[in-house]
N, C-alpha and C positions, 0 to 999 in steps of 0.2 A: 153210191157204190157200197155193196154189202161187205162188212168186215170179215176177215178171214178167221174162221173158228179153228184154232190150232188143236183143240182137244179132239175134234172129229176128223181131222186131216190124217190120212194115212200116208206115210212116206214109203215108197216102194223102191227097192233097189233094182236097177235095170242093168243087165250085162250087155254092153255094147262092144262091137269088134274094135280092136286096137287101132286099125286103120281109120275108123270113123272118128275116134277120139283125136287122133293125130291131125286129120284134116280139119276138124272143128277148131282145134287150138291154133293151127296156122291161120285160118280165116279170122279168128278173134284177134290175134296179134296184129295182122295186117290192118284190120278195121280200126283197132285202137291207135295204131301208128298214124294212119291217115286222118283220124279224128283229132288227135292231139297236136300234131305238128302245125297244121294251118292256124289253129287258135293261138298257139304259142308265138308263131311268127307274126300274127296280127297284133297281139297285145304286148309283146316284149318291149318294143320301142317306147310305149307309153309308160310302162313300169320303170324303165331306165330314166325317162325324163322326170317322173315323179321323184325317183330316188336322188337324182342329181340336183333338182331345183327345190324340192320340198313340195308338198301338195298344194299349198296356197298359191305359190308362184306359178306352178304348172297349170293350175286351174285358170289363173288370170291370163296366162300367155297362150294357152292352147284350148280353144273352145271345145274340141273333140273330147279332151279329158274331162272337162267340166260337164259336158252332156252325159258322159258315161258314169257319173257318180250316182250311186243308189242311196248310200247313207254317209253322212258327214257329221262328225261330232254327235253321234247318236240320233240325229234327225233324219227322217226319210226325205231325200231330195229328188226322188224320181216319182212323178205323179202316178204312173201305172202301178208301181210297187205299193205306194200309199193306198191307192184305191183297192187293190187286190187284197190287202190285209186290214183294211179299215183303220189306217193310221193317219195321223196329221201330216199333210204335205208342207214342206218348208222349202222355198226356192234356195238353190245353192248359193246364189249371189248374196243373199242376206247373211250367210255364215262366213263370208270371206273378210 
């Protein structure tokens, strides 16, 4: 991917009709609302469980939370993340 050369980039001002801006804002708000709520509904129970039990106990009692960990105690515990960034992978079980 070619880096963006900001020195050569010209920023142009475009006058758009007010109705166009209004429709665009409504669509954006609706899209963000639908994007955010399902992810919150899916992850909130896990966050509450971790808050109530502490991360170690929650990891031991709920394998879904344990599988969802990417980094624990500064160690990368998700193989895909470790491979993507060229970091050492450490199984989460060894950190409990």
